[in-house]
C-alpha positions as CSV (number, residue, x, y, z in Angstrom):
1,M,0.0,0.0,0.0
2,A,1.4,3.4,-1.0
3,R,2.3,5.8,1.7
4,P,-0.2,8.8,1.9
5,F,1.1,12.3,1.4
6,P,1.2,14.6,4.5
7,H,-1.4,17.3,4.1
8,V,-0.6,20.9,3.4
9,D,-3.4,23.2,2.2
10,G,-3.2,24.1,-1.4
11,V,-0.7,21.5,-2.4
12,E,-1.3,19.1,-5.3
13,H,0.8,16.1,-6.2
14,R,2.0,14.6,-9.4
15,Y,4.7,12.4,-10.9
16,V,7.1,13.5,-13.6
17,E,9.3,11.2,-15.7
18,A,12.9,12.4,-16.2
19,R,16.1,10.5,-17.0
20,G,14.2,7.2,-16.7
21,L,13.1,7.9,-13.2
22,R,9.7,8.9,-11.7
23,F,10.0,12.0,-9.6
24,H,7.3,13.1,-7.2
25,V,6.6,16.8,-7.3
26,A,4.4,18.8,-4.9
27,E,3.0,22.0,-6.4
28,A,1.2,25.0,-5.1
29,G,0.2,28.5,-6.3
30,D,-0.9,29.9,-9.6
31,L,0.5,28.0,-12.6
32,D,0.9,31.3,-14.4
33,A,2.9,32.9,-11.5
34,P,6.7,33.0,-11.7
35,P,8.1,29.5,-11.0
36,L,10.0,28.9,-7.7
37,L,11.9,25.6,-7.3
38,I,12.5,24.5,-3.7
39,L,14.9,21.6,-2.9
40,H,14.9,19.7,0.4
41,G,17.8,18.1,2.4
42,W,18.4,15.0,4.4
43,P,16.5,13.2,5.9
44,Q,13.5,15.1,4.6
45,H,11.4,15.5,1.4
46,W,9.0,18.1,0.0
47,Y,7.2,18.3,3.4
48,E,10.2,20.1,4.9
49,W,8.7,23.2,3.3
50,R,5.2,23.0,4.9
51,R,5.9,26.3,6.7
52,Q,7.1,28.1,3.6
53,I,4.4,26.9,1.1
54,P,1.5,29.0,2.6
55,A,3.6,32.2,2.6
56,L,5.1,31.8,-0.9
57,A,2.3,30.2,-2.8
58,P,0.3,33.5,-3.2
59,H,3.3,34.9,-5.1
60,Y,4.8,32.0,-7.0
61,H,4.1,28.7,-8.7
62,L,5.9,26.5,-6.3
63,I,7.7,23.3,-7.6
64,V,8.8,21.2,-4.7
65,P,10.2,17.8,-5.8
66,D,11.5,14.9,-3.9
67,L,15.1,14.2,-4.9
68,R,16.3,10.9,-6.1
69,G,16.0,8.4,-3.3
70,F,13.7,10.5,-1.1
71,G,10.0,10.9,-0.3
72,W,7.9,9.4,-3.1
73,S,10.5,9.7,-5.9
74,D,12.2,6.6,-7.3
75,A,15.2,5.3,-5.3
76,P,17.5,3.6,-7.8
77,P,20.6,1.7,-6.5
78,S,23.1,4.3,-7.7
79,G,23.5,7.9,-8.9
80,Y,23.8,9.7,-5.6
81,D,26.8,11.9,-6.4
82,K,25.6,15.4,-6.2
83,E,26.6,16.4,-9.8
84,N,24.3,13.6,-11.0
85,M,21.5,14.7,-8.7
86,A,21.9,18.2,-10.0
87,T,21.5,16.7,-13.5
88,D,18.3,15.1,-12.2
89,V,16.8,18.4,-11.2
90,L,17.8,20.1,-14.5
91,A,16.2,17.3,-16.4
92,L,13.1,17.6,-14.3
93,L,12.8,21.3,-15.2
94,D,13.1,20.3,-18.8
95,A,10.4,17.7,-18.5
96,M,8.1,20.3,-16.8
97,G,8.9,22.9,-19.5
98,L,10.5,25.3,-17.1
99,E,13.3,27.3,-18.7
100,R,14.2,29.6,-15.8
101,V,13.3,29.5,-12.1
102,R,14.0,31.2,-8.8
103,L,15.5,28.7,-6.4
104,I,15.6,27.8,-2.7
105,G,17.7,24.9,-1.4
106,H,18.6,23.5,2.1
107,D,21.3,21.0,3.1
108,W,22.0,18.6,0.2
109,G,19.3,20.5,-1.8
110,G,21.3,23.6,-1.1
111,W,24.6,22.0,-2.3
112,I,22.8,20.8,-5.5
113,G,21.5,24.3,-5.9
114,F,25.0,25.7,-5.9
115,I,26.0,23.1,-8.5
116,M,23.1,24.0,-10.7
117,S,23.9,27.7,-10.4
118,V,27.4,27.3,-11.7
119,R,26.6,24.7,-14.4
120,A,23.4,26.3,-15.7
121,P,23.2,29.9,-14.5
122,E,20.8,30.7,-17.4
123,R,18.3,28.5,-15.6
124,I,18.4,30.2,-12.2
125,S,17.4,33.9,-11.8
126,R,18.1,34.1,-8.0
127,Y,19.2,31.6,-5.4
128,L,18.5,31.5,-1.6
129,A,20.5,28.8,0.1
130,L,19.9,27.6,3.7
131,N,22.5,26.1,6.1
132,I,24.9,24.5,3.6
133,P,28.5,25.5,2.8
134,H,29.2,26.9,-0.6
135,L,31.4,25.1,-3.1
136,W,34.5,27.3,-2.6
137,G,35.4,26.7,1.1
138,K,39.1,26.1,1.8
139,P,40.3,23.8,4.6
140,N,41.7,25.7,7.6
141,P,42.4,24.9,11.3
142,K,38.9,25.9,12.3
143,T,37.2,23.7,9.7
144,L,39.5,20.7,10.5
145,L,38.6,21.1,14.2
146,G,34.9,20.8,13.1
147,I,35.3,17.6,11.1
148,W,34.2,15.6,14.2
149,R,30.7,16.9,13.7
150,F,30.4,14.6,10.6
151,W,30.6,11.5,12.7
152,Y,27.0,10.6,11.9
153,Q,27.9,10.6,8.2
154,W,30.6,8.0,8.7
155,V,28.1,5.8,10.6
156,M,25.7,5.9,7.7
157,A,28.4,5.4,5.0
158,T,30.0,2.4,6.6
159,P,29.2,-0.9,4.9
160,G,27.0,-3.1,7.0
161,L,26.7,-0.6,9.9
162,G,25.0,2.1,7.8
163,P,22.2,0.0,6.4
164,Y,21.6,-1.5,9.8
165,M,21.5,1.8,11.6
166,V,19.4,3.6,9.1
167,G,17.0,0.8,8.2
168,K,16.7,-1.2,11.4
169,R,17.5,1.2,14.2
170,D,15.9,4.4,13.0
171,F,19.1,6.3,13.1
172,A,17.6,9.4,11.4
173,G,14.9,9.5,14.0
174,F,17.5,9.3,16.8
175,L,19.5,12.2,15.3
176,L,16.4,14.4,14.9
177,R,15.3,13.7,18.5
178,R,18.8,14.5,19.8
179,I,19.3,17.8,18.0
180,D,15.8,19.2,18.3
181,P,16.4,22.3,20.5
182,G,12.8,23.2,21.2
183,G,10.1,21.3,19.5
184,I,10.7,21.9,15.8
185,W,8.8,18.8,14.9
186,T,5.9,16.9,16.4
187,D,6.2,13.2,16.6
188,E,4.1,12.8,13.5
189,E,6.2,15.3,11.5
190,R,9.4,13.6,12.6
191,A,8.0,10.2,11.6
192,A,6.9,11.6,8.2
193,F,10.6,12.2,7.4
194,T,12.3,9.2,9.1
195,E,10.0,6.3,8.4
196,P,10.4,6.3,4.6
197,L,14.1,5.9,5.1
198,R,13.6,2.6,6.7
199,E,12.3,1.1,3.4
200,P,15.1,-0.9,2.0
201,D,15.6,1.1,-1.3
202,R,15.5,4.4,0.6
203,T,17.9,3.0,3.3
204,R,20.3,2.2,0.5
205,A,19.8,5.7,-1.0
206,T,20.8,7.3,2.2
207,V,23.9,5.1,2.6
208,Q,24.9,5.8,-1.0
209,L,24.3,9.5,-0.6
210,Y,26.8,9.7,2.3
211,R,29.2,7.0,1.1
212,T,29.6,8.8,-2.2
213,F,30.2,12.1,-0.5
214,I,32.9,10.7,1.9
215,V,34.7,8.5,-0.6
216,R,34.5,10.5,-3.8
217,E,33.4,14.1,-3.2
218,F,34.7,15.5,0.0
219,M,38.4,15.5,-0.8
220,A,37.8,16.6,-4.4
221,V,35.9,19.7,-3.2
222,A,38.5,20.4,-0.4
223,A,41.2,20.2,-3.1
224,G,39.5,22.9,-5.2
225,R,37.1,21.0,-7.5
226,Y,35.1,24.2,-8.1
227,K,37.9,26.8,-7.8
228,D,37.7,27.8,-11.4
229,E,33.9,28.1,-11.4
230,R,32.4,31.5,-10.8
231,L,28.9,32.1,-9.3
232,T,27.1,34.6,-11.4
233,V,23.6,34.0,-10.1
234,P,22.6,36.5,-7.4
235,T,22.7,34.4,-4.3
236,R,22.0,34.7,-0.6
237,L,23.0,32.2,2.1
238,L,21.0,32.2,5.3
239,F,22.9,30.2,8.0
240,G,21.8,29.3,11.5
241,T,25.0,29.3,13.6
242,Q,23.7,26.7,16.0
243,D,24.0,24.0,13.3
244,F,24.8,20.7,14.9
245,A,26.7,19.4,11.8
246,I,28.2,22.3,9.9
247,S,30.3,25.0,11.5
248,S,30.1,28.5,10.2
249,A,33.9,28.3,9.8
250,F,33.2,26.5,6.5
251,L,31.9,29.8,5.1
252,G,35.2,31.6,5.4
253,D,35.4,35.2,6.3
254,G,32.3,36.2,4.4
255,D,34.2,37.8,1.5
256,T,32.8,36.1,-1.6
257,S,34.1,38.5,-4.2
258,A,36.9,36.1,-5.4
259,F,34.4,33.6,-6.7
260,A,31.0,35.3,-7.0
261,D,29.5,38.4,-8.5
262,D,26.7,38.9,-6.0
263,F,26.7,36.6,-3.0
264,Q,25.9,37.6,0.5
265,I,25.9,35.5,3.7
266,E,23.7,36.2,6.7
267,L,24.5,34.5,10.0
268,V,21.5,33.8,12.3
269,P,22.7,33.2,15.8
270,D,19.4,31.9,17.3
271,A,18.8,29.2,14.7
272,G,20.3,25.8,13.8
273,H,20.5,23.5,10.8
274,Y,16.8,23.2,10.2
275,I,16.3,26.9,10.0
276,A,13.3,26.7,7.6
277,E,11.3,25.0,10.3
278,Q,12.8,26.7,13.4
279,R,12.6,30.2,12.0
280,P,10.0,30.0,9.3
281,D,9.0,33.7,9.5
282,L,12.6,34.8,9.0
283,V,13.1,32.5,6.1
284,N,9.8,33.5,4.5
285,D,10.6,37.2,4.9
286,R,14.1,36.8,3.4
287,A,12.7,34.7,0.5
288,L,10.0,37.2,-0.4
289,E,12.3,40.2,-0.2
290,F,15.2,38.7,-2.1
291,L,13.4,36.7,-4.8
292,R,10.9,39.4,-5.6
293,D,13.1,41.4,-7.9
294,A,14.5,38.5,-10.0
295,A,14.7,39.2,-13.7
């Protein structure tokens, strides 16, 4: 029996075929309004944005997909390197006939959003990223001291241990209960995110997501994989400094002029990693203000 969708007023659901996969897309707002693509992170799916959809839908046509391996989208056994997942999203835009969009992304959705912005800047008019490092961070003593925060990634990426912890022991639920500083999620909301990951194909997707990052991507990025890329899309990064996993040290000194034309970082001291749910009013205000004037 298929899992039901959590309810959010005004949201309709459909499936779109792209790259041989079936992607679930939640949509809201007027179809003739400017399109706004919104990408979730781990361990979540489209429902992460339930506190943004009511505020943004009166202004935009919201396209809120589940990424490969998450939510109600297909979960193939491979393809979880983030460049490939960015290709997924660009192909999804093609399949939906969307040439140019505004973009919001959080966590892995935010990382994928940065990749899309440097690979296909003509497709993105403005980009608001939430609690994710940008692609141009350089290792330094502060970031190296913060590597311990990635311990949970090593757990999930480890053969044998990762599938057991994610699929059999509800590791995602354990993490969310541990880091929740003040009731971000109800029990039902937390379960809506974590229970799908215990399905075998989605357990495997989570393991592959992190194993690919640790084994193939992390060192390449640290060594300057994107150093010759320039960010030309106007971009804002909203970053809660109480993030349990990512230190703000990964953002550098805030000077982005060496690799970006128009990129500003705002640190939010009273928010953590799940800023869209912890500080929805702030995120909604920043999104409406910044995205409004996109060309």
